[in-house]
Kinemage of the C-alpha trace (Angstrom):
@kinemage 1
@onewidth
@group {chain A} dominant
@subgroup {mainchain}
@vectorlist {calphas} color= white
{ca met a 1} P 28.167 -2.018 11.885
{ca tyr a 2} L 25.432 0.618 11.107
{ca ile a 3} L 23.876 2.558 13.869
{ca phe a 4} L 20.101 3.640 13.080
{ca ile a 5} L 19.125 6.699 14.073
{ca tyr a 6} L 15.372 7.806 13.422
{ca ser a 7} L 13.594 11.124 13.853
{ca leu a 8} L 10.969 10.863 16.811
{ca ser a 9} L 8.444 12.505 14.621
{ca leu a 10} L 8.797 9.698 11.784
{ca ile a 11} L 8.433 7.225 14.417
{ca lys a 12} L 5.190 9.003 15.480
{ca lys a 13} L 3.637 9.087 12.218
{ca ile a 14} L 4.107 5.362 11.445
{ca leu a 15} L 2.381 4.447 14.840
{ca lys a 16} L -0.308 6.417 13.818
{ca leu a 17} L -1.056 4.935 10.609
{ca lys a 18} L -4.260 2.939 10.415
{ca leu a 19} L -4.411 -0.790 9.689
{ca ala a 20} L -4.721 -1.833 5.829
{ca pro a 21} L -8.073 -3.654 5.191
{ca phe a 22} L -5.619 -7.132 4.837
{ca thr a 23} L -4.495 -7.541 8.494
{ca gly a 24} L -0.914 -7.851 8.584
{ca phe a 25} L -0.272 -6.336 5.038
{ca ile a 26} L 1.689 -3.187 4.388
{ca ser a 27} L 1.837 -2.043 1.003
{ca val a 28} L 3.625 0.951 0.068
{ca asp a 29} L 3.406 2.697 -3.249
{ca cys a 30} L 6.876 4.913 -3.057
{ca gly a 31} L 6.768 8.455 -4.509
{ca leu a 32} L 3.055 8.460 -4.668
{ca val a 33} L 1.970 12.211 -3.771
{ca asp a 34} L -1.433 12.825 -5.491
{ca glu a 35} L -3.399 11.020 -2.922
{ca pro a 36} L -2.680 9.417 0.306
{ca ser a 37} L -3.641 5.985 -0.392
{ca tyr a 38} L -5.855 3.753 -3.190
{ca thr a 39} L -7.159 0.324 -3.475
{ca asp a 40} L -5.646 -1.555 -6.400
{ca glu a 41} L -8.918 -2.679 -8.562
{ca thr a 42} L -7.307 -6.028 -9.969
{ca thr a 43} L -5.878 -7.253 -6.377
{ca ser a 44} L -7.982 -5.238 -3.983
{ca ile a 45} L -5.061 -4.520 -1.957
{ca tyr a 46} L -4.536 -1.121 -0.188
{ca tyr a 47} L -1.460 0.903 -1.241
{ca ser a 48} L -0.351 3.826 0.600
{ca ser a 49} L 1.917 6.726 0.064
{ca asp a 50} L 5.546 6.114 1.628
{ca val a 51} L 5.599 9.676 3.213
{ca asn a 52} L 5.086 7.969 6.532
{ca phe a 53} L 7.913 5.796 6.282
{ca thr a 54} L 10.709 7.615 5.063
{ca asp a 55} L 12.115 11.226 5.822
{ca ser a 56} L 13.911 11.564 2.765
{ca gly a 57} L 14.267 11.452 -0.998
{ca val a 58} L 12.261 12.802 -3.901
{ca ser a 59} L 9.188 11.699 -5.812
{ca his a 60} L 9.089 11.313 -9.387
{ca ser a 61} L 6.823 10.041 -12.224
{ca ile a 62} L 7.998 7.500 -14.768
{ca ser a 63} L 7.723 8.361 -18.432
{ca pro a 64} L 4.215 8.182 -19.740
{ca lys a 65} L 5.411 5.526 -22.663
{ca tyr a 66} L 5.745 2.761 -19.883
{ca lys a 67} L 2.788 3.285 -17.955
{ca ala a 68} L 0.598 1.309 -20.324
{ca ser a 69} L 2.489 -1.987 -19.412
{ca leu a 70} L 2.750 -1.649 -15.984
{ca glu a 71} L 0.329 -1.627 -12.852
{ca arg a 72} L -0.286 1.253 -11.104
{ca gln a 73} L 1.679 0.853 -8.382
{ca phe a 74} L 4.604 1.293 -10.580
{ca trp a 75} L 4.215 4.739 -11.946
{ca asn a 76} L 5.871 6.544 -9.049
{ca val a 77} L 9.339 6.236 -7.474
{ca arg a 78} L 11.040 7.610 -5.124
{ca ser a 79} L 14.909 8.291 -5.464
{ca phe a 80} L 17.519 9.368 -3.293
{ca pro a 81} L 20.110 11.311 -5.179
{ca val a 82} L 21.781 12.964 -1.938
{ca gly a 83} L 23.452 10.814 0.366
{ca thr a 84} L 24.840 7.395 0.582
{ca arg a 85} L 22.170 5.211 2.671
{ca his a 86} L 18.620 6.069 2.935
{ca cys a 87} L 15.931 3.799 4.885
{ca tyr a 88} L 12.282 2.582 5.162
{ca thr a 89} L 11.000 1.941 8.414
{ca leu a 90} L 7.859 -0.624 8.626
{ca val a 91} L 6.229 -1.364 11.655
{ca ser a 92} L 5.972 -5.227 12.775
{ca gln a 93} L 3.768 -6.997 14.938
{ca gly a 94} L 6.728 -7.860 17.224
{ca ser a 95} L 10.265 -9.429 17.771
{ca gly a 96} L 10.080 -13.165 16.615
{ca lys a 97} L 7.656 -12.762 13.805
{ca lys a 98} L 8.088 -13.974 10.217
{ca tyr a 99} L 7.218 -11.660 7.475
{ca leu a 100} L 7.786 -11.752 3.624
{ca val a 101} L 9.488 -8.532 2.757
{ca arg a 102} L 9.175 -7.602 -0.955
{ca ala a 103} L 11.054 -4.471 -2.634
{ca arg a 104} L 10.139 -4.024 -6.286
{ca phe a 105} L 11.771 -1.624 -8.940
{ca val a 106} L 11.063 -0.031 -12.171
{ca tyr a 107} L 13.037 2.389 -13.565
{ca gly a 108} L 10.922 3.660 -16.303
{ca ser a 109} L 13.275 6.570 -17.144
{ca tyr a 110} L 11.679 8.654 -14.399
{ca asp a 111} L 14.865 11.187 -14.470
{ca gly a 112} L 14.476 11.643 -18.382
{ca lys a 113} L 18.339 10.487 -18.535
{ca asp a 114} L 17.871 6.632 -19.885
{ca ser a 115} L 20.428 5.470 -17.661
{ca leu a 116} L 20.290 2.271 -15.916
{ca pro a 117} L 21.168 2.737 -12.107
{ca glu a 118} L 22.628 -0.138 -10.095
{ca phe a 119} L 22.385 -0.154 -6.314
{ca asp a 120} L 22.479 -2.246 -3.313
{ca ile a 121} L 19.450 -2.935 -0.966
{ca tyr a 122} L 19.976 -3.938 3.058
{ca leu a 123} L 17.644 -5.664 5.325
{ca gly a 124} L 18.452 -3.617 8.296
{ca glu a 125} L 22.350 -4.019 8.528
{ca lys a 126} L 22.437 -7.159 6.252
{ca trp a 127} L 22.996 -6.842 2.540
{ca trp a 128} L 20.297 -7.927 0.953
{ca gly a 129} L 21.706 -7.894 -2.785
{ca ser a 130} L 22.236 -5.406 -5.653
{ca val a 131} L 19.512 -3.777 -7.767
{ca val a 132} L 20.547 -4.208 -11.533
{ca phe a 133} L 18.105 -3.651 -14.423
{ca glu a 134} L 18.220 -5.220 -18.117
{ca asp a 135} L 15.969 -2.375 -19.511
{ca ala a 136} L 13.781 0.712 -18.500
{ca asp a 137} L 10.539 -0.869 -18.419
{ca ser a 138} L 11.789 -4.245 -16.223
{ca val a 139} L 10.476 -5.012 -12.891
{ca val a 140} L 13.157 -6.064 -10.722
{ca thr a 141} L 11.703 -7.906 -7.535
{ca lys a 142} L 13.771 -8.899 -4.159
{ca glu a 143} L 11.917 -10.771 -1.974
{ca ile a 144} L 12.793 -12.344 1.486
{ca ile a 145} L 11.591 -14.133 4.278
{ca tyr a 146} L 12.584 -12.579 7.805
{ca ala a 147} L 12.222 -13.072 11.176
{ca ala a 148} L 11.941 -9.569 12.894
{ca ser a 149} L 14.480 -8.919 15.635
{ca ser a 150} L 12.324 -5.620 16.870
{ca asp a 151} L 9.167 -3.898 16.576
{ca tyr a 152} L 10.388 -2.389 13.112
{ca val a 153} L 11.749 -3.665 9.843
{ca his a 154} L 14.129 -1.460 8.343
{ca val a 155} L 14.895 -1.725 4.664
{ca cys a 156} L 17.843 0.453 3.183
{ca leu a 157} L 19.042 1.592 -0.341
{ca phe a 158} L 22.567 2.019 -0.746
{ca asn a 159} L 24.223 4.228 -3.051
{ca thr a 160} L 27.413 2.141 -4.660
{ca gly a 161} L 28.573 5.202 -7.309
{ca lys a 162} L 26.775 3.584 -10.090
{ca gly a 163} L 23.373 5.759 -10.393
{ca thr a 164} L 20.770 7.084 -7.767
{ca pro a 165} L 19.075 4.422 -5.756
{ca phe a 166} L 15.337 4.713 -6.135
{ca ile a 167} L 12.151 2.549 -5.062
{ca ser a 168} L 8.666 1.870 -6.562
{ca val a 169} L 6.998 -0.438 -4.235
{ca leu a 170} L 7.315 -1.772 -0.697
{ca glu a 171} L 5.430 -4.554 0.698
{ca leu a 172} L 5.599 -6.395 4.261
{ca arg a 173} L 3.297 -9.565 4.650
{ca val a 174} L 2.988 -11.415 8.022
{ca leu a 175} L 3.711 -15.315 7.803
{ca asn a 176} L 2.517 -18.024 10.133
{ca ser a 177} L 5.592 -18.361 12.009
{ca asp a 178} L 5.370 -22.512 11.911
{ca ala a 179} L 5.236 -22.125 8.356
{ca tyr a 180} L 9.089 -21.726 7.613
{ca leu a 181} L 11.768 -23.620 10.095
{ca val a 182} L 14.143 -20.777 9.223
{ca asn a 183} L 14.587 -17.318 10.468
{ca tyr a 184} L 16.194 -15.970 6.905
{ca val a 185} L 15.457 -17.426 3.559
{ca glu a 186} L 15.749 -15.419 0.362
{ca leu a 187} L 13.606 -16.095 -2.841
{ca leu a 188} L 15.604 -17.375 -5.746
{ca ala a 189} L 13.023 -17.919 -8.765
{ca arg a 190} L 9.004 -18.191 -8.402
{ca phe a 191} L 7.178 -20.635 -11.270
{ca asp a 192} L 3.609 -20.758 -12.010
{ca val a 193} L 2.193 -23.925 -11.499
{ca gly a 194} L -1.405 -23.689 -11.460
{ca leu a 195} L -2.848 -20.068 -11.612
{ca lys a 196} L -5.385 -19.354 -14.589
{ca asp a 197} L -4.336 -16.998 -17.675
{ca gly a 198} L -4.091 -13.318 -15.913
{ca glu a 199} L -4.367 -14.582 -12.247
{ca ile a 200} L -2.447 -12.650 -9.880
{ca val a 201} L -1.456 -13.649 -6.283
{ca arg a 202} L 0.252 -11.034 -4.107
């Protein structure tokens, strides 16, 4: 069992955050340092920097050659070269509420090594999965529906000795509690069966 210890200063910073324009949405651009937040021009989703959600790691930009084919929220990453386990802390709307938690990753040779890492991701104490890349510009998405057991949702990256863990985007979406009968369900696949060409749903 893991015991989570978080600094009081980090908890205070989280509680002081203003609500995003989409109620119940938390969208984090991990590694963003040039500005505290921005609104995505395509989706109108408000993204904030991750400085208020974690107190460790190093910010990087991906290689410029990959940026043209990727959305803005993938241009930066936060990596965790020191230590084994590093967590993000997101404020929920109370225990028992159901959420969609989405973590997204693009390597983009942010470290200049052109060596694809592999690491694990946890939701609290529960192993969520392994993050494995096909190539440097592939987008890996981990998505799960989760009933919060406390006022906080903890998403953690775990170094398995196969490369430095990092993350590009972290998102939390509050759901209608009646929408799903189970408290924990992981996305296996998603198919587009009705969207128009170029239309994006988040």
